[in-house]
N, C-alpha and C positions, 0 to 999 in steps of 0.2 A: 120743240124746234128751240132755236137760239133767241134770246129778247128781241133782238132788231126784226127778225121775221116774224115772230108773234104779235108785234105792235103795228108792223107795216105791211108784211106780205099778205097773200090771200091764197087760198088752197087752187082756186083755179088758175090765178096768175101763175103759180107754180107748175101746175100740169101743162100750161100752154107753153111755158117756157122749156119743158122737157129736157132739162139738166142732168145729165145721168147721175150725177152725184147729188141731185136732189130728193129729199126724204119722201115728200108726198106722192110721188108717182109709185113708190114701191109699197107704200102705205095703202093708197088707193086700188093698187093691183090686188094685194093681199086680201084686202076687204071684198073684192069683185065688184068695185064701184064704176059707174059710168057718168059721162059728162052729157049735159045737153048743150047742143051747139045751135046757134041762131045765126042766119044770113038771110041774103035777099030771097034765096030759094025756099027759105022757111026753118022748120027747126027738126034736128034729128037726134038720136041718142047714140052715143060711141062709148062702149066699154072701155075703161082706161087701159087695158092691154092692148087695145088696137089703137088707141089715141096716140100712144108715144111710138114713134117710127124709127128714130135715129137721134143721135146727137142733137139737141137743139130742134128737132124736126117731130111736127105732128101730122095726124091725119086732117086737120082742120083746113078747110079751103081758105084762099087769101081773104075772102070776104065775110069769114065766120069767126063769131067770139063763143066763148065758153059762159053760160049764162046760169049754169045750176051743176052741182055736182051731187049725184044721188047714189047714198051708201044703203045697201040692201041691211033690213034689220036682222041682225044676229039673234040666233035662237036663244033661249034661255040657258042652256049648257053650251057657253061658247067663251073662249078667251083670245087674247092677243096680245102682242108686243112688238116694240121696235128696239132692236138693239143697234147701237151705231158706235163706230171706232173712229174717235177724230183726235187731231193733235191738240186741239184746244176747243174750249165752247166755242160754237159758233162758226168754227171750220168746216169746210166742206169734208164729207165723208171719205173716209179711206175704204171703207166696208160699212154697209147698211145692211140689215136684214129685217123684214116685216113678216109676221107669223100670225095668221088666224086661224083657230081652230074650233070646228064646230061639232060636238058630240051627237049622236043620235043612237039611242038604245045601246050605250056603253061603246059605241064603236065612232071611229072617225065619220062623222058626216061627209064634211067638206073641209078642206085645207086649203090655206091660200099661203104664198109664200112669193113674196117680192124682195129682189135684190138690187142694191144701191151701189153705184160706183165700181162695178165689176163687169162693166160691158159697155158698149156704145150708147145703150139706153138702160132705164130700169127695166129689168128683167123680171118675167114670170118664171118660176122655176116648175114648170109644168109636171117633169117626170117625177119629182119629189112629192107633189100634190098627189099624183097618181099612185104612188107608194103607200100613201096613207089613206086614200079614199076607201072606206068601209072596212078598215082593219082596226083592230083593237089597239088604241094607244099604248105603246109599250117601247121601252128603251131601245129594243132592236130594232123596231120599225122606225122610230126617232132618228136612230143612226144611218139607217139606210136611206133614210129621205136627206138627211144631212150629206151623204155622199153625192147623192144625185144632185142637190142644189149645187154642191162644190163642183160638179161636172159640168153643169149647166152655166158657171161663172165663166166668164172669158176677160179676167182683168189684164192690165199691162202693167209690167213693172216700170216703177218710177221712184222719186225722191220719198214715196210713203211707203214704199215696200214692194217686195217682188211678187210676181205672180201666183207663185207658189204660196208667198206666206199670205197673200190675199184669199187664195183659194181656201186655206186651212182655216183663216177666220171666219169664211162663210160657213163651213162645216161645223164649227166651234158654235158659232150664233144660231145656226139653225137647230141645232140640237137644244142648246140652252132656251132658244125662243120656244120651241115645242113645249120643252118640260116647263115653261113658266106659263104659257097658254092653257095647257091641260090642268095646271094648278088652279088657275082662274075660273075655267069651264067647271071645275069640280066644286067650287064653292058656292 
């Protein structure tokens, strides 16, 4: 994150804010994280993929707050990365992609892919994750997953770029992210 966020922001605050251009939502989706929410009715666990409902909207009740963020422990053979296209350091993402890859017996055990700023909320690229699950990590599988993630994106054209451009960045970033995650998982 940029210096201001690193020094003043919190992960829980970012998740509760639910900005579709916020980085933490996609990272936590890719990691398979959950939050603990507490209110007068008690405490409950909410997967981040279910927490973020729409632009600046979460599944938190009006009288609940996030008290904890739980990130599952990654296996020894895992890697992840976050790639962000921004106009300048600290700017909102034009496109961001979070990737987490866990290897099991040489194959992809679990893949998590979260997309930033290409929809009304941080998106989980579920079809792309399914493409990879149980498969050997390969360039062809990564390309197919990148296409599926690009198809899941629903960006709007604006001053930062056309919708087609943003989908192309998603495709490129998912492929690069998977390559980097695999490299980290094998080290």
